C-alpha positions in Angstrom: -42.9 23.4 45.3 -40.3 21.5 43.2 -36.7 22.0 44.2 -34.2 23.7 41.9 -31.8 21.5 39.9 -28.0 21.6 39.5 -26.1 19.4 37.1 -22.7 18.4 38.5 -19.7 17.1 36.6 -19.0 14.0 38.6 -16.0 11.7 38.7 -16.8 9.8 41.9 -13.5 10.9 43.6 -13.1 12.7 46.9 -13.7 16.2 45.6 -16.8 15.7 43.5 -18.3 13.3 46.1 -18.0 15.9 48.8 -19.2 18.7 46.4 -22.3 16.6 45.6 -23.3 16.4 49.2 -22.3 20.0 50.0 -24.3 21.4 47.0 -27.4 19.5 48.0 -27.1 20.8 51.6 -26.3 24.4 50.8 -28.7 25.0 47.9 -31.5 22.6 49.0 -31.5 21.4 45.4 -31.7 18.3 43.4 -28.2 17.3 42.2 -28.1 15.6 38.9 -24.7 14.1 38.2 -23.1 13.7 34.8 -20.1 11.6 33.9 -18.8 11.4 30.4 -17.4 8.1 29.2 -14.5 9.4 27.1 -12.3 6.4 27.5 -11.6 6.1 31.3 -12.1 2.3 31.2 -12.7 0.8 34.7 -12.7 4.2 36.4 -16.5 4.3 35.6 -17.3 1.1 37.5 -19.8 1.6 40.3 -20.3 5.3 39.7 -24.1 5.3 39.3 -24.6 3.5 42.6 -22.1 5.7 44.4 -23.7 8.9 43.1 -27.2 7.8 44.1 -26.0 6.8 47.6 -24.2 10.1 48.0 -27.4 12.0 47.3 -27.8 12.4 43.5 -31.4 12.5 42.4 -30.5 11.4 38.9 -27.4 10.0 37.2 -26.2 10.4 33.6 -23.3 8.3 32.4 -23.0 8.9 28.7 -20.7 7.2 26.2 -19.2 10.0 24.3 -16.1 8.2 22.9 -17.2 8.2 19.3 -18.1 11.9 19.3 -14.9 12.6 21.2 -12.7 10.9 18.5 -14.7 12.1 15.4 -15.6 15.7 16.3 -12.9 16.7 18.7 -9.6 14.7 18.4 -9.6 14.3 14.7 -10.3 18.0 13.8 -7.7 19.1 16.3 -5.1 16.7 14.8 -5.8 18.1 11.3 -4.5 21.4 12.6 -1.2 20.0 13.8 -1.9 21.5 17.3 0.9 21.1 19.8 1.0 23.3 22.9 4.4 24.7 23.8 6.0 22.2 21.4 5.2 19.1 23.5 1.7 18.7 24.8 -0.9 17.0 22.5 -3.8 18.6 24.5 -5.3 15.4 25.8 -7.1 16.9 28.8 -7.8 20.3 27.1 -9.7 18.9 24.1 -12.0 16.7 26.4 -13.3 19.6 28.5 -15.5 21.3 25.8 -17.2 18.1 25.0 -17.9 17.4 28.7 -19.2 20.9 29.2 -21.3 20.7 26.0 -23.1 17.6 27.2 -23.6 19.2 30.7 -25.3 22.1 29.1 -27.6 19.8 27.0 -28.6 17.9 30.2 -29.1 21.1 32.2 -31.5 22.4 29.6 -33.3 19.0 29.2 -33.8 18.8 33.0 -34.7 22.4 33.6 -31.6 23.0 35.8 -30.7 26.6 36.7 -27.0 25.9 37.1 -24.1 23.6 36.3 -21.3 22.9 38.8 -17.8 21.5 38.6 -15.0 20.4 40.9 -12.2 22.3 39.2 -10.0 24.3 41.4 -9.4 28.0 41.2 -5.8 27.5 40.2 -6.3 25.3 37.2 -7.2 25.5 33.5 -10.3 23.3 33.7 -12.4 25.9 35.4 -11.8 28.2 32.4 -12.5 25.5 29.8 -15.8 24.4 31.4 -17.1 28.0 31.9 -16.1 29.4 28.6 -17.9 26.5 26.9 -21.0 27.2 29.0 -20.8 30.9 28.2 -20.6 30.2 24.5 -23.4 27.6 24.4 -25.8 28.5 27.3 -25.1 32.0 28.7 -28.4 31.8 30.7 -27.0 29.0 33.0 -25.3 29.8 36.3 -22.0 28.1 37.0 -21.2 27.0 40.5 -17.5 26.5 41.2 -17.3 25.5 44.9 -13.5 25.7 45.1 -13.8 29.4 44.3 -16.2 30.1 47.2 -14.7 31.3 50.4 -17.2 29.3 52.6 -16.3 26.1 50.8 -12.5 26.6 51.2 -13.0 27.6 54.8 -14.9 24.4 55.5 -12.4 22.3 53.6 -8.9 23.8 53.9 -7.4 20.4 53.2 -8.0 16.7 52.3 -8.3 15.7 56.0 -11.4 17.9 56.4 -12.9 16.5 53.2 -12.3 12.9 54.3 -13.9 13.6 57.7 -16.9 15.2 56.0 -17.2 12.2 53.6 -17.2 9.8 56.5 -19.8 11.8 58.4 -22.0 11.8 55.3 -21.5 8.1 54.8 -19.6 8.6 51.5 -17.2 5.8 50.7 -13.9 7.2 49.7 -10.7 5.4 48.7 -8.2 8.0 49.9 -4.7 6.6 49.8 -1.1 7.7 49.7 -0.2 4.9 47.3 -0.7 7.3 44.4 0.6 10.6 45.6 -0.4 12.5 42.4 -3.6 13.1 40.5 -4.5 11.6 37.1 -6.9 12.3 34.3 -7.5 9.7 31.6 -9.4 9.6 28.4 -9.2 8.1 24.9 -6.3 10.4 23.8 -4.1 10.3 26.9 -3.6 10.1 30.6 -2.1 12.9 32.6 -0.3 13.0 35.9 0.2 16.1 38.1 0.4 17.5 41.6 1.7 15.7 44.7 5.2 14.3 44.2 5.3 15.7 40.7 5.3 19.2 41.9 9.0 18.9 42.3 10.4 19.3 38.8 13.6 17.4 39.7 11.6 14.3 40.5 12.2 11.6 37.8 9.0 9.7 37.0 11.0 7.6 34.4 13.2 6.0 37.1 12.9 2.3 37.6 11.4 2.8 41.0 8.5 4.8 39.5 7.5 2.5 36.6 4.3 1.6 38.2 3.0 5.2 37.8 2.4 4.7 34.0 -0.7 3.2 32.7 -0.8 3.2 28.9 2.8 2.5 28.0 5.7 0.4 28.9 9.0 2.1 29.6 10.9 2.5 26.3 13.8 0.3 27.6 11.3 -2.5 28.4 9.7 -2.3 24.9 10.3 -5.1 22.4 13.7 -5.4 20.9 12.1 -6.0 17.5 10.8 -3.0 15.6 7.2 -3.0 14.4 6.0 -1.5 11.2 2.5 0.1 11.0 0.7 1.6 8.0 -1.8 4.4 8.4 -4.2 5.3 5.6 -5.5 8.9 5.4 -8.4 10.5 3.6 -8.6 14.3 3.6 -6.4 14.5 6.7 -8.2 11.9 8.8 -6.9 8.4 9.5 -9.4 5.9 8.1 -7.4 2.6 8.3 -4.5 0.8 10.0 -2.6 -2.0 8.2 -5.2 -2.3 5.5 -8.2 -2.5 7.8 -10.7 0.3 7.5 -11.6 1.8 10.9 -13.8 4.5 12.4 -12.1 7.3 14.5 -12.8 5.6 17.8 -11.3 2.3 16.7 -8.3 4.1 15.2 -7.5 5.7 18.6 -8.0 2.5 20.5 -5.8 0.5 18.1 -3.0 3.1 18.0 -3.0 3.3 21.8 -2.5 -0.4 22.0 0.3 -0.5 19.4 2.0 2.6 20.7 1.8 1.6 24.4 3.5 -1.7 23.6 6.5 0.2 22.2 6.8 2.9 25.0 5.7 5.7 22.7 4.2 9.0 23.7 5.6 9.9 27.1 6.1 13.6 27.8 7.4 15.3 31.0 7.1 19.1 30.8 6.6 22.3 32.8 3.9 24.2 31.0 2.3 27.7 31.3 -1.3 27.6 32.6 -3.8 30.1 31.2 -4.3 31.5 34.7 -0.6 32.6 34.9 1.4 30.0 36.8 3.7 27.3 35.6 2.8 23.7 36.4 4.5 20.3 35.8 2.7 17.6 33.9 3.6 14.1 32.8 1.6 12.7 29.9 1.2 9.4 28.1 -0.2 9.8 24.6 0.8 6.7 22.7 -1.8 6.6 19.9 -1.9 10.4 19.6 1.9 10.5 19.1 1.7 8.0 16.3 -1.2 9.8 14.6 0.5 13.2 14.9 3.7 11.9 13.3 1.9 10.1 10.5 -0.4 13.0 9.7 2.6 15.4 9.4 4.4 13.0 7.0 1.2 12.6 4.9 1.0 16.4 4.6 4.7 16.6 3.6 3.8 14.7 0.4 0.4 16.2 -0.4 0.0 19.7 0.9 0.9 22.8 -1.1 4.0 24.6 0.4 2.4 28.0 1.1 -0.8 26.4 2.4 1.3 24.4 4.8 3.3 27.4 5.9 0.2 29.4 6.4 -1.5 26.7 8.5 1.8 26.1 10.4 1.9 29.8 11.3 -1.4 29.3 13.1 -0.5 26.2 15.0 0.5 28.0 18.1 -2.7 30.1 18.1 -4.9 27.1 17.5 -3.2 25.1 20.3 -3.6 28.0 22.7 -7.3 28.3 21.9 -7.8 24.7 22.7 -5.6 24.8 25.8 -7.3 28.0 27.1 -10.8 26.7 26.6 -11.9 28.6 23.4 -13.1 25.5 21.4 -16.5 27.1 20.7 -15.1 30.6 20.1 -15.7 32.1 16.7 -11.9 32.4 16.1 -11.4 28.7 16.6 -14.3 27.9 14.3 -12.8 30.2 11.7 -9.4 28.6 12.0 -11.0 25.2 11.7 -12.5 26.2 8.3 -9.1 27.1 7.0 -7.7 23.8 8.4 -10.4 21.7 6.8 -9.8 23.4 3.5 -6.0 22.7 3.8 -6.7 18.9 4.3 -8.7 18.2 1.1 -5.7 16.5 -0.6 -4.1 15.0 2.5 -4.8 11.4 1.3 -2.6 8.4 1.0 -0.6 5.9 3.2 2.1 6.5 5.7 4.4 3.7 6.9 6.1 4.1 10.3 8.6 2.0 12.2 8.0 1.9 16.0 11.0 1.1 18.2 11.6 1.7 21.9 9.8 5.0 22.3 10.6 6.2 18.7 8.3 6.8 15.8 10.4 6.6 12.6 9.2 7.4 9.1 9.5 4.4 6.8 7.7 5.5 3.6 4.8 7.6 2.3 2.7 7.4 -0.9 -0.4 9.1 -2.3 -2.5 9.2 -5.4 -2.4 13.0 -5.2 1.3 13.4 -4.3 2.9 16.8 -5.1 6.3 15.2 -5.2 7.6 14.6 -8.7 10.9 12.7 -8.8 11.5 13.7 -12.4 11.6 17.4 -11.3 13.4 16.8 -8.0 16.1 14.5 -9.4 19.7 15.5 -9.4 20.0 13.8 -12.8 18.8 15.2 -16.1 15.2 16.3 -15.9 13.3 14.5 -18.7 10.3 16.8 -18.3 12.3 20.0 -18.7 9.9 21.5 -16.1 12.7 23.2 -14.3 15.4 25.2 -16.0 18.3 25.6 -13.7 19.3 28.8 -15.5 16.1 30.5 -14.1 17.6 30.2 -10.6 20.2 32.9 -11.5 17.6 35.7 -11.9 15.6 34.3 -9.0 18.6 34.6 -6.7 19.6 38.0 -8.1 16.1 39.5 -7.3 16.0 38.0 -3.8 19.5 39.3 -3.1 18.7 42.9 -4.2 17.4 44.2 -0.9 20.3 42.5 1.0 22.8 44.2 -1.2 21.1 47.6 -0.8 21.0 47.2 3.0 24.6 46.2 3.1 25.6 49.2 1.0 23.8 51.5 3.4 25.6 50.1 6.4 29.0 50.3 4.7 28.4 54.0 3.8 27.2 54.8 7.3 30.4 53.3 8.8 32.7 55.6 6.8 
């Protein structure tokens, strides 16, 4: 009789390596590992061989970078999403893509369940499982870190390392990096370990080796660099005159931004599960793209459309952060966002200097800015009659005057 199959999200680290062996033993099942290439670079080296040696019956390592950039990063950036005013959602936006592909593999392989190594305290468990619920409610989800028997067997890393050694699993467990990282095309995050102390300063000279994608701003070039981003309907389609697809845009902006120390964020954020956590992020390309997109909108987007979209930024960001990418409300919001972007077309020029992204010009063939109307000089178009402002102000002041009169009478 054929064994049951489980698809495991696999990184090759200590946790998922132990989970692979543990699942195979506990469920007497075939474990199919899945690793998404979403821009981790050399972190993927040797993963297939390691997974097979650890007990996987089959290994998927899929290059999802183009899909990640085109169908996830770019639509999210059109919305202006920014979680709690700082976080560009680099980890959050990757999880629904990973889970989507896991579901596809599980169905193709006839698996009864998917499994992940997210802990019971984090956001990723929610993101993986809400995606699975939306796309494949028939699949079971196995979350070992939420199982009492797993936590009793592995109360700490020492027990996991001992188990790995017993199983013949090669693990590079070291104190040289006393924090956890997560890297993809949009960013790299750092959390846990020494970063759990919010007074710890990761920007200090002694901690410079922690960062991967960017130099420290004080070590960036003393000469500013100008960069031009071309937009079509809210998406960046070119840099410095060269037409590029979304993946190439992200790779190029990461390179340019990292050189100038752009995109570092250190914040204490509110997790969906209720606790606060400290995260340090590098998002060089995303920071440039976010700034350029906003400047492009300032020239081309209708005022009330912009204000309506802006009123929904917090909601959109929370939906992404909390794992509701495939929820109907996010899809509905995306339709509004897409409509709002139809005229966000033109070129933005930015100056990059020691961690700063500075606006240096914007132009568009569909610009809503008319210098003849905005000028402080005589308006040659006569489109705006300053005398009209008198009635405009009088009508807007009416309710304020009425309210003030009521308060004065009440105080007598």
